[in-house]
C-alpha positions as CSV (number, residue, x, y, z in Angstrom):
1,M,95.4,116.8,71.7
2,T,95.4,116.7,75.6
3,D,96.0,113.9,77.4
4,E,92.6,112.5,79.8
5,L,93.5,111.1,83.0
6,T,90.9,109.4,84.8
7,I,91.5,107.7,88.4
8,R,88.4,104.8,89.2
9,E,88.1,101.5,91.1
10,I,89.5,98.4,89.6
11,T,86.4,96.3,88.0
12,S,86.5,92.6,87.1
13,K,88.0,93.1,83.6
14,D,91.2,94.9,84.8
15,P,93.5,92.1,86.2
16,S,94.5,90.7,82.7
17,T,94.9,94.5,80.9
18,I,97.3,95.4,84.6
19,A,99.1,92.2,84.1
20,K,99.9,92.3,80.5
21,A,100.7,96.5,81.2
22,F,103.5,95.3,83.4
23,R,104.5,92.4,81.5
24,A,105.4,94.1,78.7
25,Q,107.8,96.3,81.1
26,G,109.3,93.0,82.4
27,W,107.9,93.1,86.0
28,N,106.3,89.2,86.9
29,K,103.0,90.3,88.3
30,T,100.2,88.0,87.6
31,Q,96.7,88.3,86.6
32,E,96.1,86.3,89.7
33,F,97.5,88.7,92.0
34,Y,95.6,91.7,90.7
35,E,92.2,89.3,90.6
36,K,93.2,89.4,94.5
37,Y,93.1,93.0,94.7
38,H,89.6,93.0,92.9
39,L,88.5,90.4,95.3
40,Q,89.8,91.9,98.9
41,Q,88.4,95.4,96.9
42,S,85.2,93.8,96.9
43,E,85.5,92.7,100.5
44,G,86.0,96.0,101.7
45,R,89.8,95.0,102.8
46,R,91.2,97.5,100.2
47,T,90.8,99.8,97.5
48,V,92.6,100.0,94.3
49,L,92.3,102.6,92.2
50,I,93.1,102.5,88.5
51,A,95.1,105.6,86.3
52,E,94.0,105.4,82.7
53,T,95.1,108.2,80.3
54,N,92.9,108.4,77.7
55,G,91.5,104.7,78.4
56,E,94.7,103.0,78.2
57,F,95.8,101.9,82.0
58,V,98.9,103.7,83.0
59,G,99.2,103.0,87.1
60,Y,97.3,102.5,90.3
61,L,97.8,102.5,94.1
62,T,96.4,100.6,96.6
63,I,94.4,101.2,100.3
64,V,94.4,98.7,102.8
65,W,92.2,99.7,105.4
66,E,93.7,97.6,107.8
67,S,97.3,97.5,107.7
68,D,99.5,94.3,108.2
69,Y,101.8,96.6,110.3
70,H,101.0,95.9,114.2
71,P,101.4,100.0,115.0
72,F,99.1,101.2,112.2
73,R,96.7,98.1,112.5
74,D,97.0,98.8,116.4
75,S,96.1,102.9,115.6
76,C,93.6,102.4,113.0
77,I,95.5,104.1,110.5
78,P,95.0,103.0,106.9
79,E,98.3,102.1,104.6
80,I,99.0,102.8,101.2
81,V,100.7,99.7,99.8
82,D,101.7,98.9,96.4
83,F,101.5,102.0,94.5
84,N,103.3,101.7,90.8
85,V,103.1,103.8,87.6
86,L,104.3,102.4,84.1
87,I,108.1,103.4,83.4
88,S,107.1,105.0,80.3
89,Q,104.1,106.9,82.1
90,Q,106.1,108.3,85.1
91,R,106.7,112.1,85.6
92,K,103.9,113.2,83.8
93,G,102.0,113.7,87.5
94,I,100.0,110.4,87.5
95,G,101.6,109.3,90.9
96,T,100.9,112.5,92.6
97,I,97.0,112.4,91.4
98,L,96.7,108.7,92.5
99,M,98.7,110.4,95.8
100,D,95.6,113.4,96.0
101,R,92.9,110.3,95.7
102,A,94.2,107.9,98.0
103,E,94.5,110.5,101.0
104,A,90.9,111.9,99.5
105,R,89.9,108.4,100.3
106,I,91.6,107.9,103.7
107,S,90.5,111.3,105.0
108,K,87.3,110.3,104.9
109,R,88.2,107.4,107.8
110,S,91.1,108.3,109.3
111,K,93.3,111.9,110.2
112,I,96.4,109.7,109.3
113,A,97.5,107.9,106.4
114,G,100.7,105.4,106.7
115,I,102.6,104.2,103.7
116,C,105.9,102.0,104.3
117,V,108.9,102.2,101.7
118,G,111.7,100.2,100.6
119,L,115.3,101.9,101.1
120,D,117.2,100.8,98.1
121,A,117.7,103.4,95.3
122,D,114.8,101.2,93.7
123,F,112.1,103.2,95.9
124,G,114.9,106.7,95.8
125,A,111.9,108.5,93.4
126,A,109.1,107.4,96.1
127,Q,111.5,108.2,99.0
128,V,111.8,112.3,97.8
129,M,107.7,112.1,96.8
130,Y,106.7,111.3,100.4
131,A,108.8,113.7,101.9
132,R,107.8,116.4,99.7
133,R,104.2,115.1,100.6
134,G,104.8,115.6,104.2
135,Y,105.1,112.0,104.9
136,I,107.4,111.8,108.1
137,P,109.2,108.5,109.7
138,D,107.0,106.8,112.6
139,G,109.7,106.8,114.4
140,R,110.5,102.8,115.2
141,G,113.1,102.8,112.5
142,I,113.1,100.0,109.6
143,Q,111.2,97.3,109.5
144,Y,112.2,93.6,107.5
145,D,109.5,91.4,106.3
146,G,106.8,93.2,109.0
147,K,109.7,92.5,111.9
148,Q,111.1,95.9,113.5
149,L,115.2,95.4,113.6
150,K,117.1,96.0,116.7
151,F,120.8,97.7,116.8
152,G,122.8,94.8,115.8
153,D,120.7,92.9,113.6
154,K,121.8,91.6,110.3
155,T,119.5,91.5,106.9
156,I,119.0,91.2,103.5
157,V,118.7,94.8,101.4
158,D,115.6,93.7,99.7
159,Y,112.0,94.7,99.2
160,S,111.1,93.1,102.7
161,L,113.2,95.9,103.8
162,C,111.0,99.2,104.8
163,M,111.0,102.4,106.8
164,C,107.2,103.5,107.8
165,F,106.1,106.8,107.0
166,T,102.6,108.9,108.4
167,K,101.0,111.8,107.5
168,K,98.1,114.5,109.1
169,L,95.7,114.8,106.5
170,K,93.6,117.6,106.2
171,E,89.7,117.4,106.9
């Protein structure tokens, strides 16, 4: 039997399923977190793409249409934010298909897609994926919690430390 992958937008029924799936692999992502995503999608501020294999949740990706990152927001660059595939489903092409769909959606509104990625080893696979997809650094260096770090600054390496990238999209 061949697995059937479908990509669709989040619905009001998804938040509990998503939270349960991540809880099962030891990640603390609450149902309320995804309910907020659903609300933001209904308001047009975010698009949440859900990946399912044979009808079972396997991952998601979101597009924020007005980024919190000032250089993206000021240039009207949508940002891909919060991209996760269940650990058991990684390395099967699901992330690639989610990215393809996100870039296709973004290309209808913008010629450029933005993405920010963490700098520690937990984000190594994502860093490689984005480079292979043609994302290049935006040239503003590293950020911590949305603030650009300068030479001599000291910081903590955690999920708030990132570098931002852009990609010119095909029309």
